[in-house]
C-alpha positions in Angstrom: -74.8 8.8 -18.0 -76.1 7.9 -21.5 -78.9 5.9 -19.9 -80.0 8.8 -17.7 -79.9 11.4 -20.5 -81.9 9.2 -22.8 -84.3 8.4 -20.0 -84.9 12.0 -19.2 -85.7 12.8 -22.9 -87.9 9.7 -22.9 -89.8 11.1 -20.0 -90.2 14.4 -21.8 -87.8 16.5 -19.8 -86.1 19.5 -21.4 -82.3 19.9 -21.4 -80.9 22.8 -19.4 -84.3 23.4 -17.9 -84.7 20.0 -16.2 -81.1 18.8 -16.3 -77.8 20.4 -17.0 -75.1 19.1 -19.4 -72.0 20.8 -20.6 -72.8 20.0 -24.2 -75.7 19.5 -26.6 -78.3 16.8 -26.3 -77.6 15.0 -29.6 -75.7 12.1 -28.0 -78.9 11.1 -26.3 -81.3 11.4 -29.3 -81.0 7.9 -30.8 -80.9 6.1 -27.4 -84.0 8.1 -26.4 -85.8 7.0 -29.6 -84.8 3.4 -28.9 -86.2 3.7 -25.4 -89.5 4.7 -26.9 -89.4 1.6 -29.2 -88.0 -1.0 -26.9 -88.2 0.3 -23.3 -85.7 2.1 -21.0 -83.3 -0.8 -20.2 -79.6 -1.0 -20.4 -79.8 -3.6 -23.1 -81.8 -1.2 -25.3 -78.6 1.0 -25.3 -76.8 -2.0 -26.9 -79.5 -2.1 -29.6 -79.1 1.6 -30.2 -75.3 1.2 -30.6 -75.7 -1.7 -33.0 -77.9 0.6 -35.2 -75.4 3.4 -35.0 -72.6 1.0 -35.9 -74.5 0.0 -39.1 -75.1 3.7 -39.9 -71.4 4.5 -39.4 -70.3 1.7 -41.7 -72.8 2.8 -44.4 -71.6 6.5 -44.1 -67.9 5.4 -44.4 -68.7 3.4 -47.5 -70.6 6.4 -48.9 -67.5 8.5 -48.6 -65.4 5.9 -50.3 -67.9 5.6 -53.2 -67.9 9.4 -53.7 -64.1 9.3 -54.0 -63.9 6.6 -56.6 -63.0 3.6 -54.5 -63.4 0.2 -56.3 -65.2 -2.8 -54.8 -61.9 -4.3 -53.6 -60.9 -1.0 -51.9 -64.3 -0.5 -50.3 -64.3 -4.0 -48.9 -60.8 -3.9 -47.5 -61.3 -0.4 -46.1 -64.6 -1.5 -44.4 -62.9 -4.5 -42.9 -60.3 -2.2 -41.4 -63.0 0.2 -40.3 -65.0 -2.6 -38.6 -62.0 -4.2 -36.9 -60.6 -0.9 -35.6 -63.7 1.3 -34.9 -67.0 -0.6 -35.0 -66.0 -3.9 -33.2 -65.2 -2.2 -30.0 -68.4 -0.1 -29.7 -71.0 -1.8 -27.5 -72.6 1.1 -25.7 -73.5 4.6 -26.9 -71.0 7.2 -25.7 -70.7 10.8 -26.8 -67.0 10.3 -27.5 -67.7 8.1 -30.5 -71.3 9.2 -31.3 -69.8 12.5 -32.4 -67.6 10.6 -34.9 -70.7 8.8 -36.3 -72.5 12.1 -36.9 -69.3 13.5 -38.4 -69.2 10.5 -40.9 -72.7 11.2 -42.0 -71.9 14.9 -42.5 -68.8 14.1 -44.5 -70.7 11.6 -46.6 -73.3 14.2 -47.5 -70.5 16.7 -48.3 -68.7 14.5 -50.7 -72.0 13.4 -52.2 -72.6 17.1 -52.9 -69.2 17.4 -54.6 -69.9 14.4 -56.8 -73.4 15.7 -57.8 -73.0 19.5 -57.6 -74.5 20.0 -61.0 -77.8 18.6 -59.9 -80.5 21.2 -59.4 -81.3 20.1 -55.8 -77.7 19.4 -54.8 -77.9 22.5 -52.5 -80.2 20.5 -50.2 -77.4 17.9 -49.8 -74.9 20.7 -48.8 -77.4 22.1 -46.3 -78.0 18.6 -44.9 -74.3 18.2 -44.4 -74.2 21.5 -42.4 -77.0 20.1 -40.3 -75.1 17.0 -39.3 -71.9 18.9 -38.7 -74.0 21.0 -36.3 -75.4 17.8 -34.7 -71.8 16.6 -34.3 -70.8 19.8 -32.5 -73.8 19.6 -30.2 -72.9 16.0 -29.4 -69.4 16.9 -28.2 -67.6 20.2 -28.7 -64.0 19.2 -29.2 -64.6 16.3 -31.7 -67.6 18.1 -33.3 -65.7 21.4 -33.5 -62.7 19.8 -35.2 -65.1 18.1 -37.6 -66.8 21.4 -38.3 -63.4 23.0 -39.0 -62.5 20.2 -41.4 -65.8 20.7 -43.2 -65.4 24.5 -43.5 -61.9 24.2 -44.9 -62.9 21.6 -47.5 -65.9 23.7 -48.6 -63.8 26.9 -48.8 -61.2 25.1 -50.9 -64.0 23.6 -53.1 -65.4 27.1 -53.6 -61.9 28.3 -54.7 -61.6 25.3 -57.1 -64.9 26.1 -58.8 -64.3 29.9 -58.7 -67.6 30.7 -57.0 -68.2 31.6 -53.3 -71.8 30.2 -53.4 -71.0 26.8 -51.8 -69.1 28.4 -48.9 -71.7 31.0 -48.4 -74.6 28.5 -48.4 -72.7 26.1 -46.1 -71.7 28.8 -43.6 -75.2 30.3 -43.6 -76.7 26.9 -42.9 -74.3 26.4 -40.0 -75.3 29.7 -38.5 -79.0 29.0 -38.8 -78.7 25.5 -37.3 -76.6 26.8 -34.5 -79.2 29.4 -33.7 -81.9 26.7 -33.7 -79.9 24.6 -31.2 -79.1 27.6 -28.9 -81.9 30.2 -28.9 -84.7 28.1 -27.4 -82.5 27.3 -24.4 -80.9 30.7 -23.6 -83.4 31.4 -20.8 -82.7 28.0 -19.3 -79.1 28.8 -18.2 -77.6 27.5 -21.5 -74.5 29.6 -21.3 -73.6 28.3 -17.8 -74.0 24.7 -18.7 -72.3 24.9 -22.1 -68.8 25.2 -20.7 -69.0 29.0 -20.9 -70.6 30.7 -18.0 -69.3 28.8 -15.0 -66.1 30.1 -13.3 -63.5 28.9 -13.4 -63.5 27.4 -16.9 -60.4 25.4 -17.8 -59.5 25.1 -21.5 -59.6 21.5 -22.8 -56.7 22.2 -25.2 -53.2 22.5 -23.5 -50.4 23.1 -26.0 -47.8 21.3 -23.9 -50.0 18.2 -23.6 -50.6 18.2 -27.4 -46.9 18.4 -28.1 -45.9 15.9 -25.4 -48.4 13.2 -26.3 -47.9 13.5 -30.0 -44.2 13.4 -29.8 -44.1 10.6 -27.3 -46.9 8.5 -28.9 -49.0 8.8 -32.2 -46.6 6.7 -34.2 -49.3 5.5 -36.6 -50.8 9.0 -37.1 -47.3 10.4 -38.0 -46.5 7.4 -40.2 -49.8 7.8 -42.1 -49.4 11.6 -42.4 -45.9 11.2 -44.0 -47.1 8.4 -46.3 -50.1 10.3 -47.5 -48.2 13.5 -48.2 -45.5 11.6 -50.1 -48.0 9.6 -52.1 -50.0 12.8 -53.0 -46.8 14.6 -53.9 -45.7 11.7 -56.2 -49.1 11.7 -57.9 -49.1 15.5 -58.2 -45.7 15.5 -59.9 -47.0 12.9 -62.3 -49.9 15.1 -63.2 -52.5 12.6 -62.0 -54.4 14.6 -59.3 -57.8 16.1 -59.8 -59.9 18.5 -57.7 -61.6 15.6 -56.1 -58.3 13.9 -55.2 -57.1 17.1 -53.5 -60.3 17.4 -51.4 -60.1 13.8 -50.4 -56.4 14.2 -49.4 -57.4 17.3 -47.4 -60.1 15.3 -45.7 -57.7 12.4 -44.7 -55.0 14.9 -43.5 -57.7 16.7 -41.5 -58.9 13.4 -40.0 -55.3 12.6 -38.9 -54.9 16.1 -37.3 -58.2 15.7 -35.6 -57.2 12.3 -34.2 -53.9 13.7 -32.8 -55.8 16.5 -31.0 -58.8 14.4 -30.0 -56.7 11.9 -28.1 -55.6 14.8 -25.8 -58.9 16.6 -25.3 -61.0 13.4 -25.0 -58.7 10.9 -23.3 -61.2 8.3 -22.1 -61.4 5.7 -23.4 -57.8 5.4 -24.7 -58.6 4.7 -28.3 -61.3 7.4 -29.0 -59.3 8.5 -32.1 -58.9 5.1 -33.7 -61.1 6.0 -36.7 -58.1 7.5 -38.5 -56.8 4.0 -39.5 -59.6 3.3 -41.9 -59.4 6.7 -43.6 -55.6 6.5 -43.9 -55.6 2.9 -45.3 -58.5 3.8 -47.7 -56.4 6.6 -49.1 -53.4 4.3 -49.6 -55.5 1.6 -51.2 -57.1 4.2 -53.6 -53.6 5.1 -54.8 -52.9 1.4 -55.5 -56.2 0.4 -57.2 -54.9 1.3 -60.7 -52.1 -1.2 -60.4 -52.7 -4.4 -62.2 -51.5 -6.6 -59.4 -54.0 -5.0 -57.0 -56.9 -5.8 -59.4 -56.3 -9.5 -59.2 -58.5 -11.7 -57.0 -55.4 -13.4 -55.5 -54.1 -10.0 -54.3 -57.5 -9.1 -52.9 -57.7 -12.4 -50.8 -54.1 -12.0 -49.6 -54.7 -8.4 -48.5 -57.9 -9.4 -46.7 -56.1 -12.2 -44.8 -53.2 -9.8 -43.9 -55.5 -7.1 -42.7 -57.4 -9.6 -40.5 -54.1 -10.8 -39.1 -52.9 -7.2 -38.6 -56.0 -6.2 -36.5 -56.3 -9.6 -34.7 -56.5 -8.1 -31.2 -60.1 -6.9 -31.8 -61.5 -10.3 -32.4 -58.9 -12.5 -30.6 -60.4 -11.9 -27.2 -63.5 -13.8 -28.3 -61.5 -16.6 -29.9 -59.2 -16.8 -26.9 -62.1 -17.9 -24.6 -62.5 -21.0 -26.7 -58.8 -21.7 -27.3 -58.0 -21.2 -23.6 -60.2 -24.3 -22.9 -57.9 -26.4 -25.1 -54.6 -24.7 -24.3 -55.0 -23.4 -20.7 -53.1 -20.4 -19.4 -50.3 -20.9 -16.9 -51.8 -19.1 -13.9 -50.5 -21.2 -11.0 -48.6 -18.9 -8.5 -45.8 -21.4 -8.0 -44.9 -21.1 -11.7 -43.4 -17.8 -12.9 -44.8 -16.8 -16.3 -46.0 -13.8 -18.2 -49.3 -14.2 -16.4 -47.9 -14.6 -12.9 -44.7 -12.6 -12.5 -46.4 -9.6 -11.0 -48.1 -10.2 -7.6 -50.6 -7.4 -7.3 -52.5 -6.7 -4.0 -56.3 -6.6 -4.5 -56.5 -2.9 -4.1 -54.2 -2.4 -7.1 -56.0 -4.9 -9.4 -57.6 -2.5 -11.8 -59.1 -5.2 -14.0 -62.1 -7.1 -12.7 -62.5 -10.9 -13.0 -65.5 -11.0 -15.3 -65.8 -14.7 -15.1 -67.4 -14.3 -11.6 -70.0 -11.8 -12.7 -73.7 -12.7 -13.0 -76.9 -11.3 -14.4 -79.5 -9.4 -12.4 -83.1 -10.4 -12.3 -84.2 -6.7 -12.4 -85.8 -5.9 -15.8 -83.9 -2.6 -16.3 -80.6 -4.5 -16.0 -81.7 -7.4 -18.2 -78.8 -9.2 -20.0 -76.2 -7.1 -18.1 -73.6 -9.0 -16.1 -72.3 -7.4 -12.9 -70.4 -8.5 -9.7 -72.6 -10.7 -7.5 -72.4 -8.2 -4.7 -73.7 -5.5 -7.0 -76.6 -7.7 -8.1 -77.6 -8.4 -4.5 -77.0 -4.7 -3.6 -79.4 -3.5 -6.3 -82.2 -5.7 -4.9 -81.6 -4.3 -1.4 -81.8 -0.8 -2.7 -85.1 -1.5 -4.5 -86.4 -2.9 -1.2 -85.2 0.2 0.7 -87.0 2.5 -1.7 -90.2 0.5 -1.4 -90.0 0.7 2.4 -89.7 4.5 2.2 -92.6 4.6 -0.3 -94.8 2.8 2.2 -94.5 5.9 4.4 -94.1 8.8 2.0 -93.0 9.7 -1.6 -89.3 8.8 -1.6 -86.7 11.5 -2.3 -83.6 9.9 -3.6 -80.2 11.2 -4.8 -78.5 8.7 -7.0 -74.8 9.6 -7.4 -73.7 6.4 -9.0 -73.5 4.6 -12.3 -76.5 2.5 -11.5 -78.8 5.1 -13.2 -81.5 2.6 -14.3 -82.5 2.4 -10.6 -84.7 5.5 -11.2 -86.9 3.4 -13.5 -86.6 0.1 -11.6 -87.3 1.6 -8.1 -89.7 4.2 -9.6 -88.3 7.4 -8.0 -88.1 10.9 -9.5 -84.7 12.1 -10.8 -83.1 15.0 -9.1 -83.2 18.2 -11.2 -79.7 19.5 -11.7 -76.6 18.0 -13.4 -77.0 15.0 -15.6 -73.8 13.5 -14.2 -71.7 14.4 -11.2 -68.0 14.6 -12.3 -66.8 17.8 -10.5 -65.4 20.3 -12.9 -66.8 18.4 -16.0 -70.5 17.6 -15.4 -71.1 19.8 -12.4 -69.4 22.8 -10.8 -69.1 24.7 -7.5 -72.7 26.0 -7.6 -74.0 22.4 -7.8 -71.6 21.2 -5.2 -72.8 23.7 -2.7 -76.4 23.0 -3.6 -76.1 19.3 -2.8 -74.1 19.9 0.4 -76.8 22.2 1.6 -79.6 19.7 0.9 -77.6 17.0 2.7 -77.2 19.3 5.7 -80.9 19.9 5.7 -81.6 16.1 5.6 -83.5 16.6 2.4 -83.0 13.2 0.9 -84.4 9.9 2.3 -81.7 7.9 0.7 -78.4 8.8 -1.1 -76.7 6.3 -3.3 -73.0 7.3 -3.7 -70.3 5.7 -5.7 -66.8 6.1 -4.2 -64.0 5.7 -6.8 -60.8 6.7 -4.9 -58.5 6.5 -8.0 -60.5 8.9 -10.2 -60.3 12.6 -9.5 -63.8 13.6 -8.2 -65.6 11.4 -10.7 -68.2 11.6 -7.9 -67.3 14.6 -5.6 -65.3 13.5 -2.6 -66.7 16.6 -0.7 -70.2 15.1 -1.0 -69.0 11.8 0.5 -67.4 13.7 3.4 -70.6 15.6 4.0 -72.7 12.4 3.9 -70.4 10.8 6.5 -71.0 13.8 8.7 -74.8 14.1 8.4 -76.1 10.8 7.2 -76.0 7.2 8.3 -74.3 4.5 6.2 -76.7 1.7 5.6 -75.1 -0.6 3.0 -72.0 -1.0 0.8 -71.3 -3.3 -2.1 -69.0 -3.5 -5.1 -69.4 -1.0 -8.0 -69.8 -2.7 -11.4 -66.5 -1.4 -12.8 -64.0 -3.3 -15.0 -61.2 -0.8 -14.4 -60.6 1.6 -11.4 -62.6 -0.2 -8.7 -65.2 1.5 -6.7 -67.8 1.0 -3.9 -71.5 1.8 -3.9 -72.5 3.3 -0.5 -76.1 3.7 0.5 -76.8 6.4 3.1 -80.0 7.3 5.0 -80.7 10.4 6.8 -80.4 10.5 10.6 -83.8 10.2 12.3 
């Protein structure tokens, strides 16, 4: 999905006019820029994510600097931020891209608080409003929560300085930027696509789910929340809090609340909300940095070692590959161990054996490892498209995660939804549109990904229609680590 959205922007297509998405386009801006610089391959997306990881680390450090964090606190907090948030990000995805834009917005906001007496500080505040808007038009739930945090902090700051000017300027800038992002697209069916105009629309926030998940889980979030409130209360009772301290406390509490909601509204992947660890730990470390023991080099080294040990799961999977060669796992089926006590049938094995995957020779998939059957299947699809092209301009519908095939096999993308998750990325109108085209034998080839364990990730009704009206030419394994799927290639009946 990220590849195709960036590719469409790279080709000069307009959102909502040429392709529909139930959100803004900001998640695709940086990948599209990197496509212009390095070419539209999957590996380019990894380069784009590496760039965004660096930006997110710098933005987080900026927030810490604006709130008086010492070198030791900044270093330890950045280690936690890297081990929890950055290290697991390989590919751009809107669920964490929104957090990166949020970090930039917060960095600008607290830089404004620190330098509010400067004559041009108002430009910083407006810039913060711009990036909060970008976050919202990356993903509504995460961006909306970020925007709410920013608004509350600015309103409290305005109360602290006894002037409404910052709140008025910030709110006005948000309104202007929202209009800039919306008005040019209103006549391109923006309301329909932006989770507003299509019936039925299901709310992403369910109160019961919020209560259930946060009461059954969220142990770290609740622990941090209690610890932060207690630490702030102790410091307040001692008379040691400042306006800046109160705003930073408000930010960290807001981040924790955001994380508790975000894990319910954006539940894939599982640890979307893990950014709260670094903020919470940074708050605790800032409270400790006046203590003499904390300022010693010995304490700093010990804390760095303990933090690295605490978050070992993020880097252990790399070290484990080396250690496993020296101390091999017990995987023999005649020996019962933690690795063998469950005998799973193949259809229930949700985790692929990556050791058997290989790289494709196709340039768009360069450096990307996939199942061997997928690699071979990709080459067969390119040959099929070339065969159709020898007779006519190919008309292809690609309902699969193999989106770079559009560039590799050089066929035009279908105008319509950017991705095909029924009820999320496309709706009943699009479903009927595709079913009609399949009935009319419109497509020369249809590439469909069947994932039986995911609820209409690719619409089951489309597959049923293809089985009625098209001929199944080829099948091979989908390149999925979890929730296995099959790529099916259909041709129209002649």
